[in-house]
mmCIF file as gemmi writes it, N, C-alpha and C atoms, coordinates in Angstrom:
data_model
loop_
_atom_site.group_PDB
_atom_site.id
_atom_site.type_symbol
_atom_site.label_atom_id
_atom_site.label_alt_id
_atom_site.label_comp_id
_atom_site.label_asym_id
_atom_site.label_entity_id
_atom_site.label_seq_id
_atom_site.pdbx_PDB_ins_code
_atom_site.Cartn_x
_atom_site.Cartn_y
_atom_site.Cartn_z
_atom_site.occupancy
_atom_site.B_iso_or_equiv
_atom_site.pdbx_formal_charge
_atom_site.auth_seq_id
_atom_site.auth_asym_id
_atom_site.pdbx_PDB_model_num
ATOM 1 N N . MET Axp A 1 ? -16.111 -4.449 -2.667 1 0 ? 1 A 1
ATOM 2 C CA . MET Axp A 1 ? -14.642 -4.824 -2.633 1 0 ? 1 A 1
ATOM 3 C C . MET Axp A 1 ? -13.968 -5.002 -3.942 1 0 ? 1 A 1
ATOM 4 N N . VAL Axp A 2 ? -12.814 -4.392 -4.074 1 0 ? 2 A 1
ATOM 5 C CA . VAL Axp A 2 ? -12.075 -4.629 -5.253 1 0 ? 2 A 1
ATOM 6 C C . VAL Axp A 2 ? -10.56 -5.111 -4.937 1 0 ? 2 A 1
ATOM 7 N N . HIS Axp A 3 ? -10.117 -6.071 -5.748 1 0 ? 3 A 1
ATOM 8 C CA . HIS Axp A 3 ? -8.723 -6.629 -5.444 1 0 ? 3 A 1
ATOM 9 C C . HIS Axp A 3 ? -8.078 -6.541 -6.885 1 0 ? 3 A 1
ATOM 10 N N . VAL Axp A 4 ? -6.874 -5.909 -6.884 1 0 ? 4 A 1
ATOM 11 C CA . VAL Axp A 4 ? -6.091 -5.631 -8.148 1 0 ? 4 A 1
ATOM 12 C C . VAL Axp A 4 ? -4.714 -6.336 -7.766 1 0 ? 4 A 1
ATOM 13 N N . SER Axp A 5 ? -4.169 -6.923 -8.778 1 0 ? 5 A 1
ATOM 14 C CA . SER Axp A 5 ? -2.694 -7.367 -8.422 1 0 ? 5 A 1
ATOM 15 C C . SER Axp A 5 ? -2.088 -6.838 -9.768 1 0 ? 5 A 1
ATOM 16 N N . TYR Axp A 6 ? -0.694 -6.411 -9.216 1 0 ? 6 A 1
ATOM 17 C CA . TYR Axp A 6 ? 0.212 -5.864 -10.464 1 0 ? 6 A 1
ATOM 18 C C . TYR Axp A 6 ? 1.295 -6.978 -10.555 1 0 ? 6 A 1
ATOM 19 N N . ALA Axp A 7 ? 1.71 -7.13 -11.666 1 0 ? 7 A 1
ATOM 20 C CA . ALA Axp A 7 ? 3.017 -8.177 -11.996 1 0 ? 7 A 1
ATOM 21 C C . ALA Axp A 7 ? 3.927 -7.432 -13.102 1 0 ? 7 A 1
ATOM 22 N N . VAL Axp A 8 ? 5.311 -7.973 -12.953 1 0 ? 8 A 1
ATOM 23 C CA . VAL Axp A 8 ? 6.266 -7.372 -13.708 1 0 ? 8 A 1
ATOM 24 C C . VAL Axp A 8 ? 7.07 -8.686 -14.239 1 0 ? 8 A 1
ATOM 25 N N . ASN Axp A 9 ? 7.112 -9.101 -15.525 1 0 ? 9 A 1
ATOM 26 C CA . ASN Axp A 9 ? 7.704 -10.177 -16.042 1 0 ? 9 A 1
ATOM 27 C C . ASN Axp A 9 ? 6.974 -11.436 -15.633 1 0 ? 9 A 1
ATOM 28 N N . GLY Axp A 10 ? 5.594 -11.459 -15.233 1 0 ? 10 A 1
ATOM 29 C CA . GLY Axp A 10 ? 4.939 -12.493 -15.097 1 0 ? 10 A 1
ATOM 30 C C . GLY Axp A 10 ? 5.017 -12.779 -13.388 1 0 ? 10 A 1
ATOM 31 N N . GLN Axp A 11 ? 5.641 -12.075 -12.527 1 0 ? 11 A 1
ATOM 32 C CA . GLN Axp A 11 ? 5.719 -12.257 -11.249 1 0 ? 11 A 1
ATOM 33 C C . GLN Axp A 11 ? 4.951 -11.03 -10.427 1 0 ? 11 A 1
ATOM 34 N N . ASN Axp A 12 ? 4.057 -11.551 -9.538 1 0 ? 12 A 1
ATOM 35 C CA . ASN Axp A 12 ? 3.288 -10.633 -8.797 1 0 ? 12 A 1
ATOM 36 C C . ASN Axp A 12 ? 4.165 -9.708 -7.76 1 0 ? 12 A 1
ATOM 37 N N . PHE Axp A 13 ? 3.922 -8.57 -7.864 1 0 ? 13 A 1
ATOM 38 C CA . PHE Axp A 13 ? 4.688 -7.513 -6.795 1 0 ? 13 A 1
ATOM 39 C C . PHE Axp A 13 ? 3.842 -6.659 -5.989 1 0 ? 13 A 1
ATOM 40 N N . ALA Axp A 14 ? 2.532 -6.329 -6.268 1 0 ? 14 A 1
ATOM 41 C CA . ALA Axp A 14 ? 1.662 -5.771 -5.406 1 0 ? 14 A 1
ATOM 42 C C . ALA Axp A 14 ? 0.147 -6.128 -5.577 1 0 ? 14 A 1
ATOM 43 N N . LEU Axp A 15 ? -0.499 -5.88 -4.519 1 0 ? 15 A 1
ATOM 44 C CA . LEU Axp A 15 ? -1.785 -6.299 -4.272 1 0 ? 15 A 1
ATOM 45 C C . LEU Axp A 15 ? -2.355 -4.897 -3.83 1 0 ? 15 A 1
ATOM 46 N N . LEU Axp A 16 ? -3.534 -4.53 -4.436 1 0 ? 16 A 1
ATOM 47 C CA . LEU Axp A 16 ? -4.452 -3.365 -3.896 1 0 ? 16 A 1
ATOM 48 C C . LEU Axp A 16 ? -5.765 -3.843 -3.588 1 0 ? 16 A 1
ATOM 49 N N . ASP Axp A 17 ? -6.296 -3.607 -2.427 1 0 ? 17 A 1
ATOM 50 C CA . ASP Axp A 17 ? -7.46 -3.833 -1.977 1 0 ? 17 A 1
ATOM 51 C C . ASP Axp A 17 ? -8.401 -2.437 -1.757 1 0 ? 17 A 1
ATOM 52 N N . ILE Axp A 18 ? -9.644 -2.266 -2.223 1 0 ? 18 A 1
ATOM 53 C CA . ILE Axp A 18 ? -10.177 -1.3 -2.197 1 0 ? 18 A 1
ATOM 54 C C . ILE Axp A 18 ? -11.619 -1.703 -1.568 1 0 ? 18 A 1
ATOM 55 N N . HIS Axp A 19 ? -12.096 -0.832 -0.357 1 0 ? 19 A 1
ATOM 56 C CA . HIS Axp A 19 ? -13.293 -1.144 0.1 1 0 ? 19 A 1
ATOM 57 C C . HIS Axp A 19 ? -14.152 0.076 0.312 1 0 ? 19 A 1
ATOM 58 N N . ARG Axp A 20 ? -15.397 0.076 0.52 1 0 ? 20 A 1
ATOM 59 C CA . ARG Axp A 20 ? -16.31 1.464 0.752 1 0 ? 20 A 1
ATOM 60 C C . ARG Axp A 20 ? -16.032 1.741 2.313 1 0 ? 20 A 1
ATOM 61 N N . GLN Axp A 21 ? -15.372 2.815 2.364 1 0 ? 21 A 1
ATOM 62 C CA . GLN Axp A 21 ? -15.288 3.081 3.829 1 0 ? 21 A 1
ATOM 63 C C . GLN Axp A 21 ? -14.603 4.707 3.906 1 0 ? 21 A 1
ATOM 64 N N . ASP Axp A 22 ? -15.072 5.433 4.999 1 0 ? 22 A 1
ATOM 65 C CA . ASP Axp A 22 ? -14.96 6.834 5.019 1 0 ? 22 A 1
ATOM 66 C C . ASP Axp A 22 ? -13.64 7.241 5.451 1 0 ? 22 A 1
ATOM 67 N N . ALA Axp A 23 ? -13.094 6.261 6.35 1 0 ? 23 A 1
ATOM 68 C CA . ALA Axp A 23 ? -11.798 6.603 7.082 1 0 ? 23 A 1
ATOM 69 C C . ALA Axp A 23 ? -10.962 5.419 7.426 1 0 ? 23 A 1
ATOM 70 N N . ILE Axp A 24 ? -9.679 5.689 7.909 1 0 ? 24 A 1
ATOM 71 C CA . ILE Axp A 24 ? -9.085 4.618 8.276 1 0 ? 24 A 1
ATOM 72 C C . ILE Axp A 24 ? -9.669 3.982 9.675 1 0 ? 24 A 1
ATOM 73 N N . PRO Axp A 25 ? -9.75 2.548 9.721 1 0 ? 25 A 1
ATOM 74 C CA . PRO Axp A 25 ? -10.499 2.147 10.756 1 0 ? 25 A 1
ATOM 75 C C . PRO Axp A 25 ? -9.974 2.421 12.136 1 0 ? 25 A 1
ATOM 76 N N . GLY Axp A 26 ? -10.75 2.52 13.126 1 0 ? 26 A 1
ATOM 77 C CA . GLY Axp A 26 ? -10.476 2.975 14.428 1 0 ? 26 A 1
ATOM 78 C C . GLY Axp A 26 ? -9.25 2.165 15.14 1 0 ? 26 A 1
ATOM 79 N N . GLY Axp A 27 ? -9.294 0.901 14.674 1 0 ? 27 A 1
ATOM 80 C CA . GLY Axp A 27 ? -7.987 0.076 15.2 1 0 ? 27 A 1
ATOM 81 C C . GLY Axp A 27 ? -6.698 0.508 14.561 1 0 ? 27 A 1
ATOM 82 N N . ASN Axp A 28 ? -6.649 1.108 13.554 1 0 ? 28 A 1
ATOM 83 C CA . ASN Axp A 28 ? -5.444 1.531 12.897 1 0 ? 28 A 1
ATOM 84 C C . ASN Axp A 28 ? -5.057 3.135 13.097 1 0 ? 28 A 1
ATOM 85 N N . LEU Axp A 29 ? -6.077 4.042 13.902 1 0 ? 29 A 1
ATOM 86 C CA . LEU Axp A 29 ? -5.713 5.219 13.85 1 0 ? 29 A 1
ATOM 87 C C . LEU Axp A 29 ? -4.458 5.704 14.744 1 0 ? 29 A 1
ATOM 88 N N . ALA Axp A 30 ? -4.14 5.053 15.581 1 0 ? 30 A 1
ATOM 89 C CA . ALA Axp A 30 ? -2.811 5.12 16.429 1 0 ? 30 A 1
ATOM 90 C C . ALA Axp A 30 ? -1.561 4.794 15.565 1 0 ? 30 A 1
ATOM 91 N N . GLN Axp A 31 ? -1.541 4.177 14.403 1 0 ? 31 A 1
ATOM 92 C CA . GLN Axp A 31 ? -0.581 3.971 13.452 1 0 ? 31 A 1
ATOM 93 C C . GLN Axp A 31 ? -0.338 4.844 12.378 1 0 ? 31 A 1
ATOM 94 N N . ILE Axp A 32 ? -1.119 5.864 12.227 1 0 ? 32 A 1
ATOM 95 C CA . ILE Axp A 32 ? -1.158 6.948 11.281 1 0 ? 32 A 1
ATOM 96 C C . ILE Axp A 32 ? 0.422 7.517 11.4 1 0 ? 32 A 1
ATOM 97 N N . ASN Axp A 33 ? 1.199 7.47 10.311 1 0 ? 33 A 1
ATOM 98 C CA . ASN Axp A 33 ? 2.556 7.925 10.547 1 0 ? 33 A 1
ATOM 99 C C . ASN Axp A 33 ? 3.027 8.803 9.34 1 0 ? 33 A 1
ATOM 100 N N . ALA Axp A 34 ? 1.874 8.96 8.527 1 0 ? 34 A 1
ATOM 101 C CA . ALA Axp A 34 ? 2.55 9.732 7.27 1 0 ? 34 A 1
ATOM 102 C C . ALA Axp A 34 ? 1.363 10.514 6.567 1 0 ? 34 A 1
ATOM 103 N N . THR Axp A 35 ? 1.407 11.049 5.512 1 0 ? 35 A 1
ATOM 104 C CA . THR Axp A 35 ? 0.375 11.532 4.476 1 0 ? 35 A 1
ATOM 105 C C . THR Axp A 35 ? 0.563 10.662 3.132 1 0 ? 35 A 1
ATOM 106 N N . LEU Axp A 36 ? -0.479 10.529 2.456 1 0 ? 36 A 1
ATOM 107 C CA . LEU Axp A 36 ? -0.476 9.99 1.154 1 0 ? 36 A 1
ATOM 108 C C . LEU Axp A 36 ? -1.25 10.951 0.183 1 0 ? 36 A 1
ATOM 109 N N . ASP Axp A 37 ? -0.48 11.89 -0.582 1 0 ? 37 A 1
ATOM 110 C CA . ASP Axp A 37 ? -1.337 12.691 -1.45 1 0 ? 37 A 1
ATOM 111 C C . ASP Axp A 37 ? -2.202 13.615 -0.648 1 0 ? 37 A 1
ATOM 112 N N . GLY Axp A 38 ? -1.625 14.017 0.504 1 0 ? 38 A 1
ATOM 113 C CA . GLY Axp A 38 ? -2.338 14.828 1.349 1 0 ? 38 A 1
ATOM 114 C C . GLY Axp A 38 ? -3.475 14.479 2.382 1 0 ? 38 A 1
ATOM 115 N N . VAL Axp A 39 ? -3.573 13.038 2.386 1 0 ? 39 A 1
ATOM 116 C CA . VAL Axp A 39 ? -4.32 12.715 3.2 1 0 ? 39 A 1
ATOM 117 C C . VAL Axp A 39 ? -3.823 11.552 4.496 1 0 ? 39 A 1
ATOM 118 N N . PRO Axp A 40 ? -4.079 11.483 5.606 1 0 ? 40 A 1
ATOM 119 C CA . PRO Axp A 40 ? -3.547 10.609 6.705 1 0 ? 40 A 1
ATOM 120 C C . PRO Axp A 40 ? -3.284 9.158 6.253 1 0 ? 40 A 1
ATOM 121 N N . ALA Axp A 41 ? -2.267 8.569 6.387 1 0 ? 41 A 1
ATOM 122 C CA . ALA Axp A 41 ? -2.017 7.408 5.945 1 0 ? 41 A 1
ATOM 123 C C . ALA Axp A 41 ? -0.997 6.433 6.944 1 0 ? 41 A 1
ATOM 124 N N . VAL Axp A 42 ? -1.233 5.167 6.925 1 0 ? 42 A 1
ATOM 125 C CA . VAL Axp A 42 ? -0.306 4.438 7.648 1 0 ? 42 A 1
ATOM 126 C C . VAL Axp A 42 ? 0.592 3.596 6.675 1 0 ? 42 A 1
ATOM 127 N N . ILE Axp A 43 ? 1.908 3.827 6.635 1 0 ? 43 A 1
ATOM 128 C CA . ILE Axp A 43 ? 2.838 3.203 5.723 1 0 ? 43 A 1
ATOM 129 C C . ILE Axp A 43 ? 3.928 2.544 6.672 1 0 ? 43 A 1
ATOM 130 N N . GLN Axp A 44 ? 4.062 1.281 6.338 1 0 ? 44 A 1
ATOM 131 C CA . GLN Axp A 44 ? 4.875 0.445 7.129 1 0 ? 44 A 1
ATOM 132 C C . GLN Axp A 44 ? 5.819 -0.371 6.242 1 0 ? 44 A 1
ATOM 133 N N . GLN Axp A 45 ? 7.012 -0.686 6.475 1 0 ? 45 A 1
ATOM 134 C CA . GLN Axp A 45 ? 8.142 -1.393 5.689 1 0 ? 45 A 1
ATOM 135 C C . GLN Axp A 45 ? 8.336 -2.654 6.729 1 0 ? 45 A 1
ATOM 136 N N . SER Axp A 46 ? 8.523 -3.842 6.273 1 0 ? 46 A 1
ATOM 137 C CA . SER Axp A 46 ? 8.555 -4.882 6.922 1 0 ? 46 A 1
ATOM 138 C C . SER Axp A 46 ? 9.678 -6.021 6.266 1 0 ? 46 A 1
ATOM 139 N N . GLN Axp A 47 ? 10.45 -6.717 6.928 1 0 ? 47 A 1
ATOM 140 C CA . GLN Axp A 47 ? 11.212 -7.726 6.269 1 0 ? 47 A 1
ATOM 141 C C . GLN Axp A 47 ? 10.284 -8.898 6.243 1 0 ? 47 A 1
ATOM 142 N N . ARG Axp A 48 ? 10.442 -9.529 5.073 1 0 ? 48 A 1
ATOM 143 C CA . ARG Axp A 48 ? 9.772 -10.782 4.484 1 0 ? 48 A 1
ATOM 144 C C . ARG Axp A 48 ? 10.713 -11.785 4.399 1 0 ? 48 A 1
ATOM 145 N N . PRO Axp A 49 ? 11.265 -12.421 5.583 1 0 ? 49 A 1
ATOM 146 C CA . PRO Axp A 49 ? 12.249 -13.53 5.468 1 0 ? 49 A 1
ATOM 147 C C . PRO Axp A 49 ? 12.099 -14.785 4.469 1 0 ? 49 A 1
ATOM 148 N N . THR Axp A 50 ? 10.905 -15.112 4.215 1 0 ? 50 A 1
ATOM 149 C CA . THR Axp A 50 ? 10.485 -16.475 3.575 1 0 ? 50 A 1
ATOM 150 C C . THR Axp A 50 ? 10.676 -15.871 1.984 1 0 ? 50 A 1
ATOM 151 N N . LEU Axp A 51 ? 10.423 -14.514 1.563 1 0 ? 51 A 1
ATOM 152 C CA . LEU Axp A 51 ? 10.618 -13.932 0.453 1 0 ? 51 A 1
ATOM 153 C C . LEU Axp A 51 ? 11.805 -13.479 0.075 1 0 ? 51 A 1
ATOM 154 N N . ASP Axp A 52 ? 12.886 -13.131 1.231 1 0 ? 52 A 1
ATOM 155 C CA . ASP Axp A 52 ? 14.101 -12.632 1.199 1 0 ? 52 A 1
ATOM 156 C C . ASP Axp A 52 ? 14.022 -11.111 0.563 1 0 ? 52 A 1
ATOM 157 N N . SER Axp A 53 ? 12.993 -10.645 1.019 1 0 ? 53 A 1
ATOM 158 C CA . SER Axp A 53 ? 12.577 -9.051 0.424 1 0 ? 53 A 1
ATOM 159 C C . SER Axp A 53 ? 11.774 -8.35 1.57 1 0 ? 53 A 1
ATOM 160 N N . ASP Axp A 54 ? 11.634 -7.076 1.177 1 0 ? 54 A 1
ATOM 161 C CA . ASP Axp A 54 ? 10.981 -6.253 2.17 1 0 ? 54 A 1
ATOM 162 C C . ASP Axp A 54 ? 9.51 -6.005 1.453 1 0 ? 54 A 1
ATOM 163 N N . ASP Axp A 55 ? 8.611 -5.745 2.382 1 0 ? 55 A 1
ATOM 164 C CA . ASP Axp A 55 ? 7.237 -5.48 1.854 1 0 ? 55 A 1
ATOM 165 C C . ASP Axp A 55 ? 6.939 -4.044 2.479 1 0 ? 55 A 1
ATOM 166 N N . VAL Axp A 56 ? 6.172 -3.344 1.64 1 0 ? 56 A 1
ATOM 167 C CA . VAL Axp A 56 ? 5.82 -2.035 1.974 1 0 ? 56 A 1
ATOM 168 C C . VAL Axp A 56 ? 4.254 -1.845 1.999 1 0 ? 56 A 1
ATOM 169 N N . SER Axp A 57 ? 3.663 -1.594 3.183 1 0 ? 57 A 1
ATOM 170 C CA . SER Axp A 57 ? 2.223 -1.54 3.274 1 0 ? 57 A 1
ATOM 171 C C . SER Axp A 57 ? 1.595 -0.17 3.271 1 0 ? 57 A 1
ATOM 172 N N . TYR Axp A 58 ? 0.528 0.22 2.478 1 0 ? 58 A 1
ATOM 173 C CA . TYR Axp A 58 ? 0.079 1.539 2.672 1 0 ? 58 A 1
ATOM 174 C C . TYR Axp A 58 ? -1.438 1.352 3.099 1 0 ? 58 A 1
ATOM 175 N N . LEU Axp A 59 ? -2.066 2.229 3.88 1 0 ? 59 A 1
ATOM 176 C CA . LEU Axp A 59 ? -3.474 2.231 4.288 1 0 ? 59 A 1
ATOM 177 C C . LEU Axp A 59 ? -3.906 3.619 4.396 1 0 ? 59 A 1
ATOM 178 N N . TRP Axp A 60 ? -4.832 4.076 3.532 1 0 ? 60 A 1
ATOM 179 C CA . TRP Axp A 60 ? -5.435 5.446 3.548 1 0 ? 60 A 1
ATOM 180 C C . TRP Axp A 60 ? -6.906 5.395 3.072 1 0 ? 60 A 1
ATOM 181 N N . ALA Axp A 61 ? -7.518 6.404 3.268 1 0 ? 61 A 1
ATOM 182 C CA . ALA Axp A 61 ? -8.932 6.661 2.896 1 0 ? 61 A 1
ATOM 183 C C . ALA Axp A 61 ? -9.103 7.752 2.123 1 0 ? 61 A 1
ATOM 184 N N . ARG Axp A 62 ? -9.848 7.904 1.088 1 0 ? 62 A 1
ATOM 185 C CA . ARG Axp A 62 ? -10.188 9.172 0.298 1 0 ? 62 A 1
ATOM 186 C C . ARG Axp A 62 ? -11.491 9.001 -0.489 1 0 ? 62 A 1
ATOM 187 N N . ASP Axp A 63 ? -12.211 10.045 -0.457 1 0 ? 63 A 1
ATOM 188 C CA . ASP Axp A 63 ? -13.587 9.913 -1.156 1 0 ? 63 A 1
ATOM 189 C C . ASP Axp A 63 ? -14.516 8.775 -0.992 1 0 ? 63 A 1
ATOM 190 N N . GLY Axp A 64 ? -14.639 8.428 0.312 1 0 ? 64 A 1
ATOM 191 C CA . GLY Axp A 64 ? -15.324 7.365 0.643 1 0 ? 64 A 1
ATOM 192 C C . GLY Axp A 64 ? -14.797 5.893 0.481 1 0 ? 64 A 1
ATOM 193 N N . LEU Axp A 65 ? -13.632 5.768 0.064 1 0 ? 65 A 1
ATOM 194 C CA . LEU Axp A 65 ? -12.969 4.457 -0.121 1 0 ? 65 A 1
ATOM 195 C C . LEU Axp A 65 ? -11.776 4.323 0.504 1 0 ? 65 A 1
ATOM 196 N N . LEU Axp A 66 ? -11.573 3.111 1.105 1 0 ? 66 A 1
ATOM 197 C CA . LEU Axp A 66 ? -10.286 2.603 1.905 1 0 ? 66 A 1
ATOM 198 C C . LEU Axp A 66 ? -9.502 1.831 1.154 1 0 ? 66 A 1
ATOM 199 N N . TYR Axp A 67 ? -8.032 2.395 0.813 1 0 ? 67 A 1
ATOM 200 C CA . TYR Axp A 67 ? -7.118 1.777 -0.063 1 0 ? 67 A 1
ATOM 201 C C . TYR Axp A 67 ? -6.154 1.161 0.89 1 0 ? 67 A 1
ATOM 202 N N . GLY Axp A 68 ? -5.805 -0.301 0.672 1 0 ? 68 A 1
ATOM 203 C CA . GLY Axp A 68 ? -4.685 -1.053 1.151 1 0 ? 68 A 1
ATOM 204 C C . GLY Axp A 68 ? -3.791 -1.361 0.128 1 0 ? 68 A 1
ATOM 205 N N . LEU Axp A 69 ? -2.635 -1.2 0.159 1 0 ? 69 A 1
ATOM 206 C CA . LEU Axp A 69 ? -1.719 -1.515 -0.93 1 0 ? 69 A 1
ATOM 207 C C . LEU Axp A 69 ? -0.417 -2.058 -0.425 1 0 ? 69 A 1
ATOM 208 N N . HIS Axp A 70 ? -0.144 -3.406 -0.854 1 0 ? 70 A 1
ATOM 209 C CA . HIS Axp A 70 ? 0.931 -4.078 -0.46 1 0 ? 70 A 1
ATOM 210 C C . HIS Axp A 70 ? 2.073 -4.113 -1.533 1 0 ? 70 A 1
ATOM 211 N N . VAL Axp A 71 ? 3.182 -3.641 -1.576 1 0 ? 71 A 1
ATOM 212 C CA . VAL Axp A 71 ? 4.359 -3.767 -2.495 1 0 ? 71 A 1
ATOM 213 C C . VAL Axp A 71 ? 5.446 -4.513 -2.152 1 0 ? 71 A 1
ATOM 214 N N . LEU Axp A 72 ? 5.945 -5.561 -2.823 1 0 ? 72 A 1
ATOM 215 C CA . LEU Axp A 72 ? 6.958 -6.463 -2.425 1 0 ? 72 A 1
ATOM 216 C C . LEU Axp A 72 ? 8.242 -5.614 -3.142 1 0 ? 72 A 1
ATOM 217 N N . LEU Axp A 73 ? 9.117 -5.301 -2.504 1 0 ? 73 A 1
ATOM 218 C CA . LEU Axp A 73 ? 10.276 -4.531 -2.871 1 0 ? 73 A 1
ATOM 219 C C . LEU Axp A 73 ? 11.211 -5.623 -3.659 1 0 ? 73 A 1
ATOM 220 N N . THR Axp A 74 ? 11.873 -5.212 -4.87 1 0 ? 74 A 1
ATOM 221 C CA . THR Axp A 74 ? 12.822 -6.099 -5.563 1 0 ? 74 A 1
ATOM 222 C C . THR Axp A 74 ? 13.845 -5.417 -6.039 1 0 ? 74 A 1
ATOM 223 N N . ASP Axp A 75 ? 14.599 -5.939 -6.899 1 0 ? 75 A 1
ATOM 224 C CA . ASP Axp A 75 ? 15.594 -5.126 -7.625 1 0 ? 75 A 1
ATOM 225 C C . ASP Axp A 75 ? 14.99 -3.948 -8.588 1 0 ? 75 A 1
ATOM 226 N N . ASP Axp A 76 ? 13.718 -4.546 -9.251 1 0 ? 76 A 1
ATOM 227 C CA . ASP Axp A 76 ? 13.128 -3.878 -10.147 1 0 ? 76 A 1
ATOM 228 C C . ASP Axp A 76 ? 12.2 -2.684 -9.563 1 0 ? 76 A 1
ATOM 229 N N . VAL Axp A 77 ? 11.485 -3.128 -8.358 1 0 ? 77 A 1
ATOM 230 C CA . VAL Axp A 77 ? 10.695 -2.178 -7.763 1 0 ? 77 A 1
ATOM 231 C C . VAL Axp A 77 ? 11.196 -1.553 -6.421 1 0 ? 77 A 1
ATOM 232 N N . THR Axp A 78 ? 11.625 -0.526 -6.394 1 0 ? 78 A 1
ATOM 233 C CA . THR Axp A 78 ? 12.339 0.215 -5.101 1 0 ? 78 A 1
ATOM 234 C C . THR Axp A 78 ? 11.301 0.983 -4.268 1 0 ? 78 A 1
ATOM 235 N N . ARG Axp A 79 ? 11.604 1.204 -3.033 1 0 ? 79 A 1
ATOM 236 C CA . ARG Axp A 79 ? 10.801 1.96 -2.203 1 0 ? 79 A 1
ATOM 237 C C . ARG Axp A 79 ? 10.201 3.333 -2.781 1 0 ? 79 A 1
ATOM 238 N N . GLN Axp A 80 ? 11.117 3.95 -3.546 1 0 ? 80 A 1
ATOM 239 C CA . GLN Axp A 80 ? 10.608 4.995 -4.238 1 0 ? 80 A 1
ATOM 240 C C . GLN Axp A 80 ? 9.656 4.92 -5.261 1 0 ? 80 A 1
ATOM 241 N N . ALA Axp A 81 ? 9.654 3.775 -6.167 1 0 ? 81 A 1
ATOM 242 C CA . ALA Axp A 81 ? 8.628 3.338 -7.03 1 0 ? 81 A 1
ATOM 243 C C . ALA Axp A 81 ? 7.354 3.097 -6.152 1 0 ? 81 A 1
ATOM 244 N N . ALA Axp A 82 ? 7.382 2.224 -5.31 1 0 ? 82 A 1
ATOM 245 C CA . ALA Axp A 82 ? 6.221 1.841 -4.463 1 0 ? 82 A 1
ATOM 246 C C . ALA Axp A 82 ? 5.564 3.199 -3.874 1 0 ? 82 A 1
ATOM 247 N N . ASP Axp A 83 ? 6.395 4.196 -3.351 1 0 ? 83 A 1
ATOM 248 C CA . ASP Axp A 83 ? 5.668 5.279 -2.821 1 0 ? 83 A 1
ATOM 249 C C . ASP Axp A 83 ? 4.937 6.11 -4.07 1 0 ? 83 A 1
ATOM 250 N N . ALA Axp A 84 ? 5.599 6.062 -5.064 1 0 ? 84 A 1
ATOM 251 C CA . ALA Axp A 84 ? 5.136 6.836 -6.299 1 0 ? 84 A 1
ATOM 252 C C . ALA Axp A 84 ? 3.863 5.998 -6.761 1 0 ? 84 A 1
ATOM 253 N N . MET Axp A 85 ? 3.852 4.658 -6.771 1 0 ? 85 A 1
ATOM 254 C CA . MET Axp A 85 ? 2.846 3.979 -7.27 1 0 ? 85 A 1
ATOM 255 C C . MET Axp A 85 ? 1.511 4.273 -6.033 1 0 ? 85 A 1
ATOM 256 N N . ALA Axp A 86 ? 1.822 4.21 -4.872 1 0 ? 86 A 1
ATOM 257 C CA . ALA Axp A 86 ? 0.784 4.461 -4.064 1 0 ? 86 A 1
ATOM 258 C C . ALA Axp A 86 ? 0.278 5.862 -4.261 1 0 ? 86 A 1
ATOM 259 N N . ALA Axp A 87 ? 0.942 6.876 -4.345 1 0 ? 87 A 1
ATOM 260 C CA . ALA Axp A 87 ? 0.626 8.303 -4.506 1 0 ? 87 A 1
ATOM 261 C C . ALA Axp A 87 ? -0.28 8.444 -5.814 1 0 ? 87 A 1
ATOM 262 N N . SER Axp A 88 ? -0.087 7.509 -6.798 1 0 ? 88 A 1
ATOM 263 C CA . SER Axp A 88 ? -0.712 7.835 -8.191 1 0 ? 88 A 1
ATOM 264 C C . SER Axp A 88 ? -1.943 7.287 -8.241 1 0 ? 88 A 1
ATOM 265 N N . ILE Axp A 89 ? -2.394 6.185 -7.094 1 0 ? 89 A 1
ATOM 266 C CA . ILE Axp A 89 ? -3.86 5.768 -7.193 1 0 ? 89 A 1
ATOM 267 C C . ILE Axp A 89 ? -4.87 6.558 -6.716 1 0 ? 89 A 1
ATOM 268 N N . ARG Axp A 90 ? -5.935 6.694 -7.524 1 0 ? 90 A 1
ATOM 269 C CA . ARG Axp A 90 ? -7.024 7.601 -7.412 1 0 ? 90 A 1
ATOM 270 C C . ARG Axp A 90 ? -8.185 6.819 -7.438 1 0 ? 90 A 1
């Protein structure tokens, strides 16, 4: 298992978790609603009232690894930037 956090100007805005797993877990299969770089993915955006911001979560599997990414949207980190960040992860 690997955990990586990303920060801008000293403030964390994203967390990436990587596990050894060949596919999206069975409990999440019904939530698949998109593709990410050509593979099935679960992508959800939700409001975080305590942070006064939205969070976008991504879940996908590729090459024997399961990726989970959470990105806190801010003035500097847009949904488009979060999508591009998720698509760039290999």
